[in-house]
Each structure stands twice: as structure tokens, then as C-alpha cells.
N, C-alpha and C positions, 0 to 999 in steps of 0.2 A: 653884290647877290647875296642874301640870305633867306634862310628857311623859316618858316612860320608854320603852325599847324592849324587844321581846320579848326579844331577846338579852341583855339586861341582867337580866331577871328569871330567864331558866332557869338553873338552878344556884345561884341567890340563897339565903343560909342562911335558915332556919326557926326563928323562937325563939318558944317557948311563953310564958305567962303567968307563968311563975315563972323565966324570964330564961335559960333551957337550951336549948340548941341541939339540936332533935330532926330534921333532915333538911333537904333541899336542894330546890327547886322543880323538878320534872320535866316539868309541864304547865300550860297554861293551859286552862280549858273553859269553852264557852259551850252555852247550851241555845236554838239558833236560834228555835225554836217559842213560847218565851216572851220572850227580849229577845235582838234582833239587834244591839245596842249595846255590850251591857256583860260582861265576863267574870262567871261566875257562881261559879268557884271555882278553886282552886289544887289540883292531884296535888303531892302531896308525897312524895317517896321518905325514907322512914326506915328503922330499921332492922327494924323489925316489918312493913315492907311498906309499897307505896302506900297513901298516907291522902288523903280529900279535905278540903280545908279551905275551908268557904263563907267567902265576903267578909265576912259579918256578923260573923266573928271573927278578922276584921283590924284591926289598931289603926294599923300606919305600914309605908312601905315606903320605906328609906333605906339602902342598903347590905345592908339584911337585911329580912328581913320578920317584923315583929312582929305576935304574936297577943294575944289575951284570953283564950284559953282553954287547956286544958290538951290534950296529945296523946291522951288516953284518949278525948277529947269529939269526936276527928276521926274520921270511920267510914272502913273498908277501901274502897278503890277498887273498885268492882265492873263491870259490862257497862259498856263505853263506847257503848252504843247510844243514839242521840239527842241526844248530844253532838258537840261541835265542837271539836275540841282544835287550837290555834293552832300548835304545831311540826307537829306530824304532818300535818293537814290543811290546812296554808297556806304553811308554808315551802318553797321551791322548786317550789311548783306553779306551771304557767301560768295565766296568765288573758288573756281579751282586753281590751286597752285601744283601746276604739272610737276616742277622740281621736287617738291615734297610728296607729292602724288595723293594728294589730298583736299578736302573740301576745308577751307579757313574763313573766319571771320573778320571784315573789316571793321578795326577799333579805330580806325582816326587816317587823316589824309596829311598828308606834309608837301608844302607848296614852296616855291621859290619866289622871293617879291626883286623884280628886277625893274630897272627904272630905264627909260627911254622916249624919245621923242616927247620931252616934257612931262610925262605923266609915269606913274608907277604901274606894272602889271603883275600878275600872278600866275606863275606856270606848276602844273602839277607837277609834283616829282615823284611820289611814289604813295603807295598807301601800306599803312601799318596793321600788321596782321598779329602784333604781340601784343604782350602785357603791359609795355611802355604805354599805347595809344591808351588803352583800356583803363589803365591807371590815371592818366592826364584827364580823361572825361570824367570819372568816377569823383576826384578830388578838387577838381576845377570850384573855387568859389566856397571850400570847405575849409583848405588851410591857405597861408598865407603863400602867395606867388613864389617869394624866393626860396621858400621852404619846399614848396613843390617841385621846383627847377633842379634843386639839389638832389631830392629823391630820384628824380626820373634819368639823371646822369648815371645814376648807378645802376640802371635797369637796361640791359643790350637792347638794340633795335631790332626789329624785325620787319622790314621793308620789304615790298615787290614791288621794283620800278614801273614806272607807269607806261614805258616804252613796252613791257610785257603785256599791258592789259588792252583788251579790246572791247568796246563797248557792243553789247550785244542788241539794245535799244533803247529806245528813251519814250516808249510809252509808259506813263505814270500809271496806267493798270496794273503792268507788271511791278514784281519787288524784287526780282533780280536784275541788275541792270549791267552785268559785266561777267566778263569771263576771260580765263587767261586764253590766249587764242589757239582756235580750234586744229589751228595747223601743228602746233604744239602736243596739244591735248591727241590728237589723232596718233602720232608717233609713238605713245606709249602702248604696252601690253595689252591687250584687251582684258584681263584680268584687274589689271591697275585702272583701266578706266572704269570698269563695274565699279571696283571698290569705291571710285571718287563719287561716281553719279548714285550710286546706292544711298550714298550721305545727302544728297540734295533733296529738296523738298520734289513734291510730283510737279510742280509746274518748270522747275528749273530742270530736271531729268526729261521732259518734253522737248524744251529749248534747244538741250544738247543734242537729242538724238534726230531734231528736225535739221541740224548743221552737219553732223558727220554722215560722211559718204556710208553707202548702202553696205559696203562689204564689211567697215570698220563696224559699224553699229550692230550688224549681224552677230560678227564674233563677239562684240562687249555683251549683247544680249543674251547670249549663249553663256557666258560668265556669271550671270545674276541670280539671285534667287527667284524662283517660279512666281512668288508673288508679286516680286517686283517687276519682273518680264510682263505678267501679264497687266499690270498698272498701266506699264509704258505703252504697250502696244492698244490698249483701250484708249489713251488719251492721243493716238496719231491718226488721221485720216487714214481711211482705207485704202486708200492707193498710196501712201507712204509706208503703210506697215506692210502691205503686199510687197513694196520694192525691197524692205528688209529681210523677209520673212524668207524670200525666193533666195537670198544669198545664206542664210542658215542652213545647216546640214540637214537634212529632211528628217531624221530622227527626232533631233531638236524642235524642227518646225512644226511637227506633228505633235509633241510633247505640247507645246506652247498654244496651239489652237486648239488643241483637246480642252484646256483650261479655260476658253472662253464660251460665251454663249452660243447656242446653236448660228443664232441670227449673225452676230458677229462674224464668226468662223467662215460663214457663207457670203459676207460680203467681202471680206479679204481673200477668198477663194477668187471670187468672182474678177478679182483685178490683177490675179496672177495669170503667167503666161501658161498654155494650157498643159505643158507636159509637168512642168513643176505642180499644178493643179492637180493632175492624174496622181502623180507620184504619193503625195501628201495624203490624197483623199483614201488611198489604198490603205496608207499605213495609219490613219485615223481608225479603220475599221478594225484593228488588231485592238487587244487588251493592253492595257496602259502599263502594267507588270509582268509582262510577258516577253520571251525574247524576240518575237516578232514587233512589240510594240517599241522596243530599246534599240531594234536595230537600224544600221545605215543603208540606204540602197545604193550608196555610192561605192563601188568599191572595182578593183579590177581582175577581169576572169578572161582566161584564154582558152583557145580550143585545144585539145590532146596533143596535135601535132605542132604545137608553136614551140618556137627554139627561144633562147635567151636574148637573140637581138630582136624577135618580134615584142617580147616582153618588154625591152626597154623601150623602143618606139612608142609602143602604148604608152610608157609612162610618161613620155615626152610631150604627149597631147593629152594626158590625163588634166583635166579642171575640178574634181574633187578634192577633200580637203587631204592634206597631209599625213594627217593621223590614220588614214585608210591603206596609205601606202608600206605599211610594214611586211605584208604577205599579198603574193599573187596567187591565185586560185586557178586551177585548171578544170573543167567544164567539158561533157560530151557533146554531141549534136542535139541532145535533149535536155541541156541547161543540168546535167546531174552531176554533181560534185564528184570530182576525182582524186582530186590533191591540192595540197597547197605547198607554196613555195616561198620559204625566208626571203625577203630583200636581200639580206646578206650574204645569201647562196648563190643568188642571180649577179651581182656585182662580182664577186670571184671568177665566176663561170664564161668559158668562152662563146663568142657569138653564136655559133653554130649547136652549141650544148643542148639536147632536147629538154623541155621543163619536164617531161616524165622523169628525167635522170636526175631532176633535184630535189624531189618533192620530199618533205619530210614527214616521217611516222612518228607516232601514230598520225592518222588525221582524225583532228577531234572536232566535233559541230555539235551544234545546239538545234531540238526540233522548235518549230515557233511557238509553240505552246509552253515551253520550258519557263519555270516562275524564275524570281530574281535570284532566289538563294540559290537554286542549281546553277545558273549563270556564273554567278561569284564564286563558286565551289570550284568550276571547270577552269576558270581563269587561275585560281589559287593552284590547284594540284597539278595544273600542266604549263605553270608561269606561262600563259599567252600575254601576246600583245594584241592579238585580235582573235574574234571565235564567229566562224560561219554558221550561218542561220539557214535551215535547208527545211522544206513541206514534207507531208507526208510521202511526197513520191522521191526525195533525197533531192530535188531541185534548189541551187543555192539560190536565195531569196534575198539575202542583205547580210549584214555583218555588225557585228559588236566591238568596238575597239576598248581599251584600256581605260581610257578616259569617260568612257560613258558608265562602266563598273564604280569606278571611284566617284562618280558623281550621284550613283544609286546608293552607293555605301552612306557617302555623306549625309543623303537624304536621311537615313535612317537613325543617323546618331542622334 
């Protein structure tokens, strides 16, 4: 078994069973539905047009492709539907390298030559995403082959094994044809996925978000630049967008929908569950750069008679984001904010300890109309992890978390 590159194969002379040169290799074709490892056929450019040369007709590949059949036995190449063409669909395409946590470009493809059952076959070994493949393509035909081989030996390889590569689709209308397994991608931190996806062209971003599960897609979307968020959501069908938006924190979802057109926002809201739709619709009514516009409506609040054990049981069943769990709030029967209990105090308390005995002073809150500067100042002055937001009657309506403040400060840089 020996290795050969796609660049070496492209343009290689093809000789028929009589020893006459009939054309040159134009493409290598795979049929992913049948075999995701082996090349199915060569497409040969001849004087009579492009012809398909099945690998069962290949005798050897050594500076030229030698076949054991006549040109007349090679059918004319027809529709490429269902075929994955290595040059067209792979070279220069961007793929996701989950190990390097970035988007890389395919510079070449490495293949293994195998001999079996009386004919030669080609198995895809890896994709070359380093400078070696790029230089091989750039200098092919420009410098003597012997000199090029010596130069390439001095350049380290940077392959991604083909076993780690999954074909996305074979529709020739799409330019990106593969990805590193989305199962591996989804195991990365959402911030890393966001960095990767932001480097992709718009069509490829959509392809990734169509296949990520809703929870991972939502967390990833929250980590992205607002302009990219908007572009991705606009590219998705309303029902798919709604599934993702429902999994986002309400404040982030409201910010995102607030950037869309009124018609598009309405379409997405119509696809959402009634409770989620009501919550986000209410947030959309607040000013974007106010405390109410920044707040998250998912938080933990208990009555004034609750104990530490009650709070722990509530936390066990809480389905909101973990970023809103640093503080437990106490409200009266009217929903008025009475106190705040840091999670650290709750953990150290005995089960029967009243929450009122654990409150932290002073009780800091922000009115719904507070601007971004006031909110940031409160976080800085009191070293807060969370800030409760109250209405004109001191009723607790939401919370702002430290990550919200970091996001708003970064946006102003």
C-alpha cells in the first residue's frame, strides 16, 4: 500500500489496454451512499469527451494510469448527481477542525493505493490542511518533480484523518461538502463553536445550525456577534428558528428578535410555545438599553416563610440557566422583593434555617428604567454576580447577570 496525492493524480495520463494514451485524469468520484472510503471511478478527459473509468478497469497507477480496457468501454460521463468529486467538492473548501477549534481550508487529499482482486483501488486517507498540500499544488508543473519532492519532504504534514470527516451532502449546488462530525463539534464549549461558525461563509453557518440540537444551537447563538446572530436566524425556516430561540435565555432571545424585521419576528413568535411567546413579547416592549431590556425573567424566588431546604428543593427542579443560580431571592405575597440570599450561604446552612436569616445586606436592586451605565456601576461598586430588577412597586420582574454586563461592556468597546 502506497500513498499518492489528489494533486499528483489530476492531469495524469491515462493509457488504455493497447498502450495508447487516451486522455488525462480530470476528476476522482466517490459515491458516498455506497462507500465513504474508496474512490469509485476516474473521470477522464478524452478527445471524444469526458468518460467514466471504473476502478475495476485499472491495472496500475505509476506516473500514468494504466487500464485493462479499451476507451470504447468507458461510458461518457453524465449527470454528477449523487457523486462527490474530490477536486470540485473538496479542494479549497472550508472544514471544521474540532481539535484545533477553528475553520481550516483543504489544500490537498492524500490517498492510499491498494491492489486486490486483480485491479487497483484508491482509499482516501486524509485531507491536507497545511502548507505542504498548498505548495504541492502551487509548484506542480513549475519545478521538476524530483526537486518538488525534495522540497515537500522538508515541510511537515498537517493531515486530518478521513475517519474524522463526515460528508454533509453531495448536492453540487452547495460549496461546502464536509464537516468534522457534528457529534464532536457539539461537545465543544458553545463559545468555541461560535468562534468556528463565525469564520464560515453564510451558507455553511446555516448547514451547521440545521444539524446542531436546539440546546447547543441556542447556547452557541448567544455567544455570537449580534450581526451574525441575525444573519443565521434570517437564513433558517421560522419553525427551526423558533425551536432554537425557545432554548435561549429570554433576555438574549428578546434582544435577537428585536433586531429582526417586525414581520420575521412575528413569524418566529407564532411558531413558539404560548408561554415562551408571552414572556419574550413582554420583554420586547422594554427599551433595549434599559435594565428591563437587559434582564432575564428566569430566576429563583421563594416566599418569606421558606427555609433553606425549600430553596434546595426548588433548585433541584429549576430548568433555567445556571448563570441565574448564584442568588436566591425572597418575595412577599405581592411579589415585592424582600431579600437576596447568596448561594454560598444556602449551601452552608442547615435545612431548617429560614431564608430570612440568610439574607445579604444591603439589598441592591435596579429600577426597570435604569440605563446601561447605572447597571454597570452597580455591578462594579458592589461586586455583584446578579442584580435584581424591580418595577415601580418594587415587584421583582427579572435579574441581570454578570455575563450580561460583560456583553454590554464589550459591545461598547
